[in-house]
Backbone as a chain_set.jsonl record, in Angstrom:
{"seq": "MKRNKGFDPRRLRSHTPVRWRWRLAAGLTSSLCGIALLLAMIGIASLLGQPASLAQVSHGAALALLGTGISLFWLGIWARRRCRARQHRRSLSMASHLLKK", "coords": {"N": [[-2.593, -25.524, -28.993], [-4.571, -25.62, -26.241], [-7.415, -23.569, -25.639], [-8.989, -21.766, -23.158], [-12.308, -20.642, -22.833], [-13.285, -19.148, -20.815], [-11.171, -17.631, -19.879], [-9.628, -14.637, -18.937], [-7.352, -12.325, -19.591], [-7.121, -9.782, -18.511], [-7.899, -9.912, -15.814], [-5.777, -10.726, -14.433], [-4.048, -8.744, -13.663], [-4.313, -6.669, -11.019], [-6.261, -3.655, -10.645], [-5.365, -0.813, -9.357], [-6.324, 2.055, -7.426], [-5.717, 5.482, -8.603], [-2.763, 7.053, -7.571], [-2.708, 10.022, -6.542], [-1.167, 11.563, -4.796], [1.485, 10.695, -5.16], [1.961, 11.572, -7.779], [1.661, 14.332, -7.489], [3.766, 14.802, -5.792], [5.859, 14.044, -7.401], [5.726, 16.096, -9.302], [6.251, 18.345, -7.721], [8.887, 17.817, -7.037], [10.128, 18.041, -9.492], [9.736, 20.751, -9.91], [11.402, 21.681, -7.886], [13.863, 20.883, -8.844], [14.039, 22.528, -11.071], [14.078, 25.163, -9.88], [16.491, 24.781, -8.457], [18.336, 24.631, -10.514], [18.145, 27.195, -11.483], [19.157, 28.679, -9.383], [21.799, 27.637, -9.365], [22.68, 28.617, -11.863], [22.57, 31.325, -11.449], [24.57, 31.577, -9.529], [26.815, 30.704, -11.024], [26.942, 32.685, -13.0], [27.328, 35.003, -11.476], [30.064, 34.257, -10.553], [31.404, 34.286, -12.928], [31.396, 36.928, -13.417], [29.295, 38.212, -14.414], [26.859, 39.325, -12.921], [23.441, 38.964, -11.671], [20.999, 41.437, -12.637], [19.427, 42.239, -10.616], [20.487, 42.07, -8.084], [23.813, 42.675, -6.545], [26.133, 40.236, -6.136], [28.362, 38.826, -3.711], [31.566, 37.076, -3.915], [31.675, 34.988, -2.249], [29.075, 34.631, -1.618], [28.167, 33.808, -4.129], [29.437, 31.398, -4.491], [28.269, 30.028, -2.484], [25.429, 30.13, -3.425], [25.777, 28.55, -5.853], [26.755, 26.046, -4.739], [24.403, 25.43, -3.271], [22.417, 25.349, -5.186], [23.425, 23.201, -6.748], [23.366, 21.077, -4.855], [20.641, 20.931, -4.267], [19.563, 20.359, -6.674], [20.489, 17.712, -7.048], [19.216, 16.477, -4.883], [16.542, 16.885, -5.703], [16.46, 15.279, -7.938], [16.884, 12.77, -6.901], [14.625, 12.452, -5.117], [12.627, 12.6, -6.999], [13.094, 10.353, -8.501], [12.49, 8.451, -6.447], [9.779, 8.986, -6.001], [8.648, 8.29, -8.539], [9.385, 5.617, -8.582], [7.9, 4.553, -6.376], [5.324, 5.265, -7.246], [5.014, 3.548, -9.594], [5.536, 1.034, -8.508], [3.29, 0.52, -6.947], [1.425, 0.18, -8.853], [1.949, -2.14, -10.29], [1.532, -5.592, -10.184], [3.371, -7.67, -9.799], [6.126, -9.987, -9.168], [9.028, -8.607, -7.318], [11.506, -9.301, -8.342], [11.093, -9.697, -11.025], [10.699, -7.161, -12.159], [11.708, -4.421, -14.202], [15.05, -3.403, -13.896]], "CA": [[-2.766, -25.121, -27.669], [-6.034, -25.528, -25.71], [-7.757, -22.253, -25.129], [-10.175, -21.719, -22.315], [-13.072, -19.673, -23.201], [-13.402, -18.31, -19.668], [-9.968, -16.942, -19.382], [-9.59, -13.206, -19.198], [-6.047, -11.921, -19.051], [-7.121, -8.494, -17.774], [-8.107, -10.238, -14.465], [-4.538, -11.107, -13.803], [-3.549, -7.523, -13.032], [-5.387, -5.84, -10.329], [-6.339, -2.244, -10.965], [-5.335, 0.03, -8.015], [-6.749, 3.566, -7.615], [-4.66, 6.398, -8.974], [-2.243, 7.666, -6.409], [-2.333, 11.517, -6.811], [-0.004, 12.079, -3.951], [2.894, 10.508, -5.725], [2.06, 12.404, -8.987], [1.927, 15.708, -6.975], [5.17, 14.92, -5.317], [6.854, 14.151, -8.596], [5.664, 17.394, -9.959], [6.948, 19.29, -6.907], [10.373, 17.621, -7.006], [10.51, 18.548, -10.728], [9.836, 22.204, -9.633], [12.606, 21.792, -7.089], [14.99, 20.771, -9.807], [14.058, 23.758, -11.875], [14.547, 26.205, -8.938], [17.769, 24.557, -8.078], [19.128, 24.953, -11.752], [18.156, 28.734, -11.635], [20.104, 29.121, -8.325], [23.047, 27.249, -9.824], [23.002, 29.578, -12.941], [22.836, 32.683, -10.926], [25.915, 31.46, -8.835], [27.842, 30.618, -12.073], [26.925, 33.958, -13.648], [28.085, 35.825, -10.506], [31.286, 33.892, -10.408], [32.011, 34.647, -14.131], [31.481, 38.348, -13.572], [27.963, 38.813, -14.995], [25.926, 39.27, -11.955], [22.104, 39.373, -12.02], [20.739, 42.815, -12.543], [18.57, 42.563, -9.426], [21.423, 42.36, -6.826], [25.12, 42.452, -6.645], [26.374, 39.018, -5.282], [29.714, 38.693, -3.523], [32.178, 35.866, -4.372], [31.268, 33.919, -1.186], [27.636, 34.224, -1.764], [28.04, 33.134, -5.325], [29.819, 30.053, -4.283], [27.07, 29.359, -1.666], [24.375, 29.877, -4.361], [26.215, 27.484, -6.628], [26.685, 24.911, -3.976], [23.043, 25.197, -2.857], [21.801, 24.84, -6.428], [23.812, 21.771, -7.192], [22.917, 20.058, -3.871], [19.09, 20.864, -4.287], [19.261, 19.596, -7.874], [20.586, 16.298, -6.836], [18.171, 16.074, -3.962], [15.382, 16.72, -6.406], [16.512, 14.043, -8.873], [16.835, 11.552, -6.015], [13.317, 12.412, -4.705], [11.729, 12.328, -8.187], [13.261, 8.834, -8.785], [11.78, 7.7, -5.526], [8.453, 9.067, -6.183], [8.258, 7.558, -9.638], [9.324, 4.122, -8.191], [6.76, 4.3, -5.596], [4.101, 5.378, -8.089], [4.919, 2.447, -10.394], [5.535, -0.16, -7.725], [1.909, 0.264, -6.502], [0.507, -0.074, -9.869], [2.367, -3.484, -10.8], [1.308, -6.683, -9.238], [4.431, -8.709, -10.291], [7.221, -10.123, -8.25], [9.934, -7.613, -7.472], [12.654, -9.694, -9.078], [10.689, -9.685, -12.455], [10.53, -5.924, -12.695], [12.936, -3.921, -14.971], [15.934, -2.769, -12.953]], "C": [[-4.232, -25.197, -27.262], [-6.317, -24.115, -25.26], [-9.028, -22.453, -24.313], [-11.071, -20.587, -22.609], [-13.436, -18.71, -22.011], [-12.275, -17.465, -19.243], [-9.951, -15.441, -19.878], [-8.291, -12.625, -18.652], [-6.136, -10.592, -18.426], [-7.513, -8.721, -16.301], [-6.826, -10.381, -13.771], [-3.926, -9.951, -13.079], [-4.578, -6.719, -12.371], [-5.149, -4.356, -10.494], [-6.44, -1.445, -9.668], [-5.9, 1.413, -8.328], [-5.47, 4.427, -7.894], [-4.184, 7.031, -7.69], [-1.864, 9.125, -6.756], [-1.328, 12.048, -5.999], [1.287, 11.927, -4.557], [3.094, 11.333, -7.003], [2.335, 13.895, -8.606], [3.355, 15.839, -6.508], [6.161, 14.886, -6.319], [6.901, 15.428, -9.291], [6.448, 18.487, -9.076], [8.463, 19.095, -6.88], [10.837, 18.123, -8.428], [10.671, 20.089, -10.621], [11.081, 22.489, -8.814], [13.893, 21.81, -7.907], [15.117, 22.074, -10.526], [14.647, 25.019, -11.094], [16.116, 26.058, -8.663], [18.781, 24.948, -9.346], [19.264, 26.516, -11.939], [19.142, 29.266, -10.541], [21.514, 28.899, -8.771], [23.508, 28.351, -10.851], [23.256, 30.959, -12.519], [24.244, 32.667, -10.168], [26.975, 31.429, -9.905], [27.997, 31.933, -12.789], [27.608, 34.967, -12.801], [29.647, 35.557, -10.521], [31.979, 34.369, -11.738], [32.023, 36.114, -14.321], [30.307, 38.991, -14.215], [26.89, 38.704, -14.0], [24.577, 39.62, -12.43], [21.849, 40.796, -11.765], [19.87, 43.198, -11.281], [19.342, 42.842, -8.235], [22.865, 41.977, -7.222], [25.475, 41.31, -5.645], [27.81, 38.947, -5.036], [30.264, 37.285, -3.856], [31.762, 34.7, -3.393], [29.859, 33.601, -1.417], [27.27, 33.551, -3.17], [28.37, 31.628, -5.293], [28.719, 29.28, -3.496], [25.848, 29.115, -2.543], [24.574, 28.606, -5.257], [26.207, 26.14, -5.962], [25.228, 24.419, -3.577], [22.245, 24.691, -4.078], [22.136, 23.503, -6.77], [23.242, 20.679, -6.137], [21.342, 19.904, -3.973], [18.807, 20.19, -5.565], [19.32, 18.147, -7.675], [19.515, 15.766, -5.912], [16.787, 15.948, -4.686], [15.385, 15.593, -7.355], [16.286, 12.826, -7.996], [15.263, 11.341, -5.543], [12.435, 12.002, -5.841], [11.836, 10.851, -8.463], [12.482, 7.964, -7.723], [10.318, 7.813, -5.546], [8.009, 8.252, -7.403], [8.306, 6.092, -9.297], [8.184, 3.76, -7.366], [5.452, 4.308, -6.366], [3.949, 4.045, -8.922], [4.947, 1.11, -9.612], [4.067, -0.523, -7.152], [1.079, -0.259, -7.592], [0.776, -1.624, -10.452], [2.069, -4.526, -9.803], [2.165, -7.863, -9.696], [5.453, -8.766, -9.114], [8.351, -9.102, -8.518], [11.211, -7.914, -8.394], [12.331, -9.684, -10.645], [10.607, -8.305, -13.178], [11.838, -5.516, -13.328], [13.739, -3.151, -13.961], [16.087, -1.292, -13.362]], "O": [[-5.067, -24.786, -28.068], [-5.503, -23.526, -24.55], [-9.963, -23.162, -24.687], [-10.528, -19.483, -22.631], [-13.852, -17.575, -22.247], [-12.408, -16.653, -18.328], [-10.219, -15.111, -21.033], [-8.127, -12.448, -17.445], [-5.156, -10.252, -17.763], [-7.461, -7.745, -15.552], [-6.778, -10.168, -12.559], [-3.345, -10.119, -12.006], [-5.522, -6.183, -12.952], [-4.018, -3.869, -10.484], [-7.471, -1.425, -8.996], [-5.905, 1.826, -9.488], [-4.357, 4.112, -7.473], [-4.962, 7.477, -6.847], [-0.754, 9.37, -7.228], [-0.619, 12.956, -6.433], [2.128, 12.826, -4.531], [4.211, 11.752, -7.306], [3.097, 14.6, -9.266], [4.048, 16.821, -6.777], [7.196, 15.547, -6.23], [7.935, 15.843, -9.815], [7.152, 19.357, -9.587], [9.225, 20.049, -6.726], [11.96, 18.623, -8.492], [11.618, 20.655, -11.168], [11.752, 23.491, -9.063], [14.82, 22.594, -7.702], [16.197, 22.661, -10.581], [15.515, 25.755, -11.563], [16.878, 27.024, -8.645], [19.866, 25.497, -9.155], [20.258, 27.045, -12.435], [19.876, 30.22, -10.797], [22.365, 29.776, -8.622], [24.586, 28.927, -10.704], [24.04, 31.692, -13.123], [24.974, 33.658, -10.201], [27.998, 32.09, -9.726], [29.118, 32.278, -13.165], [28.41, 35.746, -13.317], [30.434, 36.503, -10.505], [33.112, 34.838, -11.639], [32.604, 36.578, -15.301], [30.32, 40.182, -14.525], [25.967, 37.937, -14.275], [24.41, 40.391, -13.375], [22.382, 41.365, -10.812], [19.657, 44.376, -10.992], [18.989, 43.704, -7.429], [23.106, 41.118, -8.07], [25.157, 41.406, -4.46], [28.557, 38.993, -6.013], [29.463, 36.373, -4.063], [31.546, 33.566, -3.819], [29.462, 32.436, -1.418], [26.258, 32.869, -3.328], [27.738, 30.775, -5.916], [28.336, 28.146, -3.785], [25.253, 28.041, -2.462], [23.695, 27.754, -5.388], [25.71, 25.172, -6.536], [24.914, 23.229, -3.557], [21.496, 23.718, -3.983], [21.26, 22.69, -7.067], [22.751, 19.608, -6.494], [20.828, 18.804, -3.768], [17.83, 19.441, -5.599], [18.41, 17.401, -8.037], [18.966, 14.692, -6.157], [15.982, 15.073, -4.365], [14.338, 14.98, -7.56], [15.529, 11.932, -8.375], [14.731, 10.232, -5.587], [11.572, 11.139, -5.675], [10.83, 10.164, -8.638], [11.912, 6.922, -8.048], [9.622, 6.872, -5.163], [7.01, 7.544, -7.28], [7.389, 5.355, -9.66], [7.534, 2.744, -7.613], [4.586, 3.459, -6.158], [2.856, 3.479, -8.943], [4.379, 0.132, -10.099], [3.728, -1.686, -6.933], [0.147, -1.031, -7.372], [-0.135, -2.232, -11.015], [2.352, -4.329, -8.621], [1.642, -8.949, -9.943], [5.619, -7.87, -8.287], [8.639, -8.749, -9.662], [11.822, -7.061, -9.037], [13.259, -9.664, -11.453], [10.487, -8.178, -14.397], [12.896, -6.096, -13.088], [13.188, -2.325, -13.234], [16.802, -0.539, -12.7]]}, "num_chains": 1, "name": "protein.A"}
């Protein structure tokens, strides 16, 4: 194969500046998932009869805590995936159909 001495493969991929907003958003969504898991665990513990020592939670409030925790967890997972996709989409200069699904 013929090699060109002036070829530099690092020039093919453009270097974009670091997007701190997307990193911060990904971190915040991870924190949201952690808080949601704690809410869900409090709800489950209250339903099983071992309420948290800080407050007595009724059956309806325990179900509400569990539902809120699960929904916030899925919302956090969805938002984190979106943030990570946006973060990586900006850094790759490839055609979208060539990217890993």
